[in-house]
C-alpha positions in Angstrom: 81.4 -101.3 21.9 80.6 -104.8 20.7 79.7 -105.3 17.2 78.0 -108.8 17.7 74.5 -107.9 18.8 71.8 -107.5 16.2 71.1 -104.2 14.7 67.5 -103.0 13.8 66.8 -101.4 10.6 68.4 -98.0 10.2 65.5 -95.9 9.7 63.5 -97.6 12.8 66.8 -96.7 14.9 66.7 -93.0 13.9 63.0 -92.9 14.4 63.1 -94.5 17.8 65.9 -92.1 18.8 64.5 -89.0 17.2 60.9 -88.9 18.6 62.0 -88.5 22.0 64.7 -85.7 21.3 62.0 -83.9 19.4 59.7 -83.9 22.4 62.5 -82.4 24.5 63.2 -79.9 22.1 59.7 -79.1 21.1 58.7 -78.3 24.8 61.5 -75.7 25.3 59.6 -73.2 23.2 56.1 -74.7 22.8 54.5 -72.5 25.4 55.9 -69.4 23.8 53.1 -68.5 21.4 50.7 -69.6 24.5 52.1 -67.0 26.9 49.5 -63.9 26.3 47.0 -66.5 26.9 48.7 -68.1 30.1 49.1 -64.5 31.3 45.3 -63.8 31.0 44.1 -67.4 32.1 46.4 -67.9 35.0 47.0 -64.3 35.8 50.6 -64.6 35.4 53.3 -61.9 35.9 56.1 -61.2 33.3 58.4 -63.1 35.5 56.2 -66.1 35.7 56.0 -66.2 32.1 59.8 -66.5 32.0 59.7 -69.3 34.8 57.1 -71.3 32.6 60.0 -71.6 30.2 63.1 -71.2 32.4 61.7 -73.8 35.0 61.8 -76.4 32.2 65.1 -75.3 31.0 66.8 -75.1 34.2 65.8 -78.6 35.5 66.5 -79.8 32.1 70.1 -78.5 32.3 70.5 -79.4 35.7 69.8 -83.1 35.4 71.4 -83.8 32.2 74.6 -84.9 33.6 73.3 -87.1 36.2 70.9 -88.7 33.9 73.9 -89.5 31.8 75.7 -91.1 34.7 72.5 -92.9 35.6 72.7 -94.3 32.0 76.3 -95.1 32.0 75.9 -97.2 35.0 72.5 -98.7 34.6 71.9 -98.8 31.1 71.1 -95.8 28.7 68.1 -97.3 27.2 66.7 -98.0 30.5 67.1 -94.4 31.7 66.0 -93.2 28.4 62.9 -95.0 28.6 62.4 -93.8 32.1 62.8 -90.2 31.3 60.3 -90.6 28.5 57.7 -92.0 31.1 58.5 -89.4 33.7 58.4 -86.7 30.7 54.8 -87.9 29.9 53.4 -88.1 33.4 54.6 -84.5 33.9 53.0 -83.3 30.6 49.6 -84.5 32.4 50.4 -82.4 35.3 51.1 -79.3 33.1 47.8 -80.0 31.5 46.0 -80.0 34.7 47.8 -77.2 36.3 45.2 -74.9 38.0 47.7 -71.8 38.6 50.8 -70.4 37.5 52.8 -71.9 40.6 51.5 -75.5 39.7 52.4 -75.2 36.0 55.9 -74.0 36.9 56.3 -76.8 39.3 54.9 -79.2 36.7 57.4 -77.9 34.1 60.2 -78.3 36.4 59.1 -82.1 36.7 58.9 -82.2 33.1 62.4 -80.8 32.9 63.9 -83.4 34.8 62.3 -86.4 32.7 63.4 -84.5 29.6 67.2 -84.2 31.0 67.6 -88.0 29.9 66.0 -87.8 26.4 68.3 -85.3 24.4 72.0 -86.6 25.3 70.9 -90.3 25.7 68.9 -90.2 22.7 72.4 -88.9 20.8 74.4 -91.5 22.8 72.4 -94.5 21.8 72.2 -93.3 18.1 75.7 -93.0 17.8 76.2 -96.5 19.3 73.3 -98.1 17.6 74.5 -97.3 13.7 77.8 -98.1 12.1 80.6 -95.5 12.0 80.0 -94.9 8.3 76.1 -94.2 8.7 77.0 -92.3 11.8 77.1 -88.5 10.2 74.0 -89.3 8.3 72.1 -90.8 11.2 73.2 -87.5 13.5 72.2 -85.0 10.4 68.7 -86.7 10.5 68.6 -86.6 14.4 69.8 -83.0 14.4 66.9 -82.1 11.8 64.4 -83.6 13.8 65.6 -82.2 17.3 66.0 -78.8 15.7 62.6 -79.0 14.3 61.1 -79.6 17.6 62.7 -76.1 18.8 61.6 -74.5 15.6 57.9 -75.4 15.3 57.4 -75.3 19.0 55.8 -71.7 18.8 53.8 -72.8 15.7 52.3 -76.0 17.4 51.6 -74.1 20.4 49.8 -71.3 18.3 47.8 -73.7 16.3 46.8 -75.8 19.6 45.9 -72.8 21.7 43.6 -71.2 19.0 42.1 -74.3 17.6 41.6 -75.7 21.3 43.1 -74.7 24.5 46.7 -74.1 25.9 46.1 -77.5 28.1 46.2 -79.4 24.9 49.9 -78.3 24.2 50.6 -80.7 27.0 48.0 -83.5 26.4 49.6 -84.1 23.0 52.7 -85.4 24.7 50.8 -88.2 26.1 50.2 -90.3 22.9 53.5 -89.2 21.5 55.4 -90.3 24.8 53.9 -94.1 24.7 54.8 -94.7 21.2 58.4 -93.4 21.9 58.6 -95.8 24.8 57.4 -98.8 22.4 59.8 -97.8 19.8 62.8 -97.5 21.9 62.1 -100.9 23.7 61.7 -102.4 20.2 64.4 -101.3 18.2 67.1 -99.6 20.2 70.0 -101.9 21.7 71.0 -101.4 25.5 74.5 -99.5 25.7 76.6 -98.9 28.9 79.7 -96.5 29.7 82.1 -96.4 32.4 80.3 -97.8 35.5 81.6 -95.4 38.2 79.9 -94.1 41.5 77.3 -91.5 41.1 78.6 -88.2 41.7 75.8 -86.5 44.0 78.1 -83.7 45.3 78.7 -82.5 41.8 75.2 -82.6 40.9 74.4 -80.6 44.1 77.4 -77.9 43.2 76.1 -77.7 39.6 72.6 -77.2 40.1 73.0 -74.8 42.6 75.5 -72.7 40.2 73.0 -72.8 37.3 69.8 -72.0 39.5 71.8 -69.1 41.6 73.3 -67.4 38.3 69.9 -67.5 36.4 67.7 -66.5 39.3 70.0 -63.5 39.7 69.5 -62.3 36.2 65.7 -62.8 36.1 65.2 -61.1 39.3 67.7 -58.3 38.7 65.3 -55.6 37.0 62.5 -56.3 39.4 64.2 -56.6 42.6 67.1 -54.3 41.7 70.6 -55.5 40.7 72.2 -54.6 44.0 69.6 -56.0 46.1 70.3 -59.1 48.6 68.6 -61.6 46.6 70.2 -60.8 43.2 73.5 -60.5 44.7 73.2 -63.6 46.6 72.0 -65.3 43.4 74.8 -64.0 41.3 77.8 -64.2 43.8 76.5 -67.4 45.3 76.1 -68.9 41.8 79.6 -67.9 40.8 81.1 -69.3 44.0 79.1 -72.5 43.4 80.3 -72.8 40.0 84.1 -72.5 41.0 83.5 -75.1 43.7 81.9 -77.5 41.1 84.9 -77.2 38.8 87.5 -77.7 42.0 85.3 -80.7 42.9 85.2 -82.3 39.5 89.1 -81.8 38.5 90.7 -85.1 38.2 87.8 -87.1 39.7 87.3 -90.6 37.9 83.6 -90.6 38.8 83.2 -86.7 37.8 79.8 -85.7 36.6 81.6 -83.6 34.2 85.2 -85.0 33.5 87.1 -81.8 32.8 89.5 -83.9 30.6 87.0 -83.8 27.8 87.8 -80.0 27.3 91.2 -80.9 26.4 90.0 -81.5 22.8 89.4 -78.1 20.7 86.5 -79.4 19.1 84.7 -80.4 22.0 85.5 -77.1 23.9 85.0 -74.8 21.1 81.6 -76.5 20.3 80.4 -76.1 23.6 81.2 -72.4 23.6 79.3 -71.9 20.4 76.3 -73.9 21.8 76.2 -71.7 24.9 76.5 -68.4 23.1 74.3 -69.7 20.3 71.4 -70.3 22.6 71.6 -67.1 24.4 71.6 -65.2 21.3 68.8 -67.0 19.3 66.3 -68.4 21.8 66.3 -65.0 23.8 65.4 -63.3 20.9 62.6 -65.8 19.8 60.9 -65.2 23.2 60.9 -61.4 22.4 59.8 -61.8 18.9 57.0 -64.1 19.3 55.3 -61.5 21.6 56.1 -58.8 19.7 53.5 -60.1 17.0 51.0 -61.0 19.2 51.0 -58.0 21.8 52.0 -55.1 19.3 50.5 -56.2 16.1 47.6 -58.1 17.6 48.0 -61.5 15.7 46.6 -64.5 17.1 48.6 -67.4 18.4 47.8 -69.4 15.2 48.8 -66.5 12.9 52.1 -65.6 14.8 53.0 -69.3 14.2 52.1 -69.4 10.5 54.0 -66.1 10.1 57.1 -67.4 11.6 57.2 -70.5 9.2 59.8 -69.4 7.0 62.3 -69.4 10.2 60.6 -72.4 11.5 60.4 -74.9 8.7 63.8 -74.3 7.2 65.7 -76.6 9.5 63.4 -79.3 8.6 65.1 -79.1 5.4 68.7 -77.8 5.9 69.6 -79.9 8.9 69.2 -83.6 7.3 71.3 -82.3 4.6 74.2 -81.2 6.6 74.5 -85.1 7.7 75.8 -85.3 4.0 77.7 -82.4 3.8 79.9 -82.1 6.8 82.0 -85.1 6.1 83.2 -83.4 3.1 83.4 -79.4 4.0 84.0 -80.1 7.8 81.7 -78.7 10.7 83.5 -75.5 11.0 82.4 -74.1 7.7 78.8 -75.1 8.4 78.6 -74.0 12.0 80.3 -70.4 11.4 78.1 -70.0 8.2 74.9 -70.8 10.2 75.7 -68.7 13.0 76.7 -65.8 10.9 73.4 -66.2 8.9 71.4 -65.8 12.4 73.2 -62.8 13.3 72.4 -61.1 10.2 68.8 -62.3 10.2 68.3 -61.1 13.8 69.9 -57.7 12.5 67.6 -57.4 10.0 64.6 -58.2 12.2 65.8 -55.9 14.8 66.3 -53.0 12.5 62.9 -53.5 10.9 60.7 -53.8 14.2 58.0 -51.4 14.1 54.3 -51.6 15.0 53.4 -51.0 11.5 56.2 -53.2 9.8 55.0 -55.2 6.9 55.4 -58.9 7.1 57.2 -59.2 3.8 59.9 -57.0 5.4 60.6 -59.5 8.2 60.8 -62.6 5.9 64.3 -62.3 4.9 65.5 -62.2 8.5 63.4 -65.0 9.2 64.5 -67.0 6.1 68.2 -66.2 7.4 67.6 -67.3 10.9 66.0 -70.7 9.9 68.6 -71.8 7.1 71.1 -70.6 9.9 69.5 -72.9 12.6 69.5 -75.8 10.2 73.2 -75.5 9.4 74.2 -75.5 13.1 72.2 -78.2 15.0 73.6 -81.4 13.4 77.6 -79.9 12.7 77.2 -79.0 16.4 76.4 -82.4 17.7 79.1 -84.0 15.2 81.9 -81.5 16.5 81.1 -82.2 20.0 81.5 -86.2 19.4 84.0 -85.9 16.5 87.0 -87.3 18.6 85.3 -89.0 21.6 85.7 -92.4 22.6 82.4 -94.5 22.2 82.2 -94.9 25.7 82.5 -91.1 26.5 79.7 -90.1 23.8 76.9 -89.8 26.4 79.1 -87.6 28.8 79.9 -85.3 25.7 76.6 -85.0 24.5 75.3 -84.4 28.0 77.7 -82.0 28.3 76.7 -80.0 25.3 73.0 -80.3 26.0 73.3 -79.1 29.3 75.4 -75.9 28.2 72.8 -75.4 25.3 70.1 -75.7 28.0 71.7 -73.2 30.0 72.2 -70.9 27.3 68.3 -70.9 26.4 67.4 -69.9 30.1 70.3 -67.5 30.1 69.4 -66.0 26.7 65.5 -65.5 28.0 66.5 -64.1 31.1 69.3 -61.9 29.6 67.1 -60.4 26.8 64.4 -60.0 29.0 66.4 -58.2 31.6 67.5 -55.8 28.5 63.9 -55.5 27.6 62.9 -54.3 30.9 65.9 -52.4 31.8 65.3 -50.0 29.1 61.6 -49.6 29.9 59.8 -52.2 27.9 56.2 -53.2 28.8 53.7 -56.0 27.7 51.3 -53.7 25.9 50.8 -52.4 22.4 52.7 -48.9 23.1 55.3 -50.1 25.4 56.8 -53.0 23.5 58.4 -52.2 20.3 61.6 -49.9 21.3 62.3 -52.3 24.2 62.0 -55.3 22.0 64.1 -53.9 19.4 67.1 -53.2 21.7 67.0 -56.6 23.1 67.0 -58.4 19.6 69.8 -56.4 18.2 71.7 -57.5 21.3 70.9 -60.9 20.3 72.4 -60.1 17.0 75.5 -58.9 18.8 75.7 -62.0 20.8 75.6 -64.4 17.7 78.3 -62.2 15.8 80.5 -62.8 18.6 79.6 -66.4 18.5 80.5 -66.5 14.6 84.2 -65.3 15.5 84.3 -68.1 18.3 83.1 -70.8 15.9 86.2 -69.9 13.4 88.2 -71.7 16.4 86.9 -75.0 15.7 89.3 -77.5 14.1 89.6 -77.6 10.2 88.1 -80.6 8.3 91.6 -82.0 8.1 92.2 -82.3 11.8 88.7 -83.9 12.3 89.5 -86.6 9.9 92.9 -87.0 11.0 93.0 -86.6 14.8 92.8 -89.2 17.5 90.4 -89.7 20.4 90.4 -87.0 22.9 91.9 -87.7 26.2 89.1 -89.0 28.6 88.9 -90.4 31.9 90.0 -94.2 32.0 87.6 -96.9 32.2 86.2 -100.0 30.4 85.0 -99.7 26.9 81.3 -99.1 26.4 79.6 -102.5 26.1 76.4 -103.3 24.0 73.8 -105.5 26.1 71.5 -107.6 23.9 67.6 -106.7 24.6 
């Protein structure tokens, strides 16, 4: 990376990179509090409610690595700005959607635009700040991105109750315009290895992700031995193997498998996948419990979960200062463990008449735990990567986490419906408890996996991980 180009003020660089990441993470779960309203207003089924979220998550996950490849080849800031523009236009289409099918289609388009935001924002940030300031910058970035995920249900609930569900998406329009201005003004263009676009890898990867998640989503409704479900699961598995075989040893690989030779990168991605499956699947179940069973309004449900949603705002930025001193392993292991304990507490407490105060300790544990995971996970992914591989590394991590969100919602909803759960005050609680406790089990296993991360000594003393050969990343003057 060239060091001869100008650098903008650090605060403005972090702001320009963080706002788009906030938008992308916010829209993962911003519709969760609006789901009961959407079910009524758009006459949506439970399966369609899942696809309001999974349509976004799957498109996001499927296109991230291609967005990274485009950024490396044509300029990360250019592709980043284009992603923001597409995301903003798709938000307008979401707001205008007249039916469940139209909203799902618009959410897919929104996910395609969002695919450029999360990984490229981290890659651009990491190459626009000095190595000394990078942990602090990533910590703040992680706090802002994590806040987007955490406050999505709160913002969605407040908007739905005060205005209408359409306003959830209209809010993205002025933010998107502001984000493009900030990106163009304060972020310097960067590029990675200029290689041929791996369109075959993209097709195989997208097919694998869609097939696996489609099979899980349709399992309970269509039957686990039905033709469509088996076709999704088996076909997705075959395409995944074909994707890995195709990517092996390719210089233009969409996902360079050589990156996985680094233990920090590999374990961090495993943790990212499992963490997302456990926590976000549970969030999808819990937010509806408070409305469907306890009769809370969308805003009330959002406010009541604030001990959970607001904790990352305060905890995540602090990890940027703490991580260099204690290492990422301690923070990530402790954070995932806290979330496992918090979900277990909530799951065991679920009852139609449960007092709010009884749920608060679980909410706090989950919120603090999320704050301890977001930024250190990003740091662990990039810990020993070459600068020119930052976009691919962060893109891989964003992909597996988005797949985790989709799989988590699909899997825990499948558990919920599999044990007889229904979207009714009398048919929800027992099945929700089972699903949430399974989320806690997944997080407990993730805690064990996180202990395999390298120690602080290895993080500080290691050399860059092996990666595909290529020219070093360059900074291009704006």
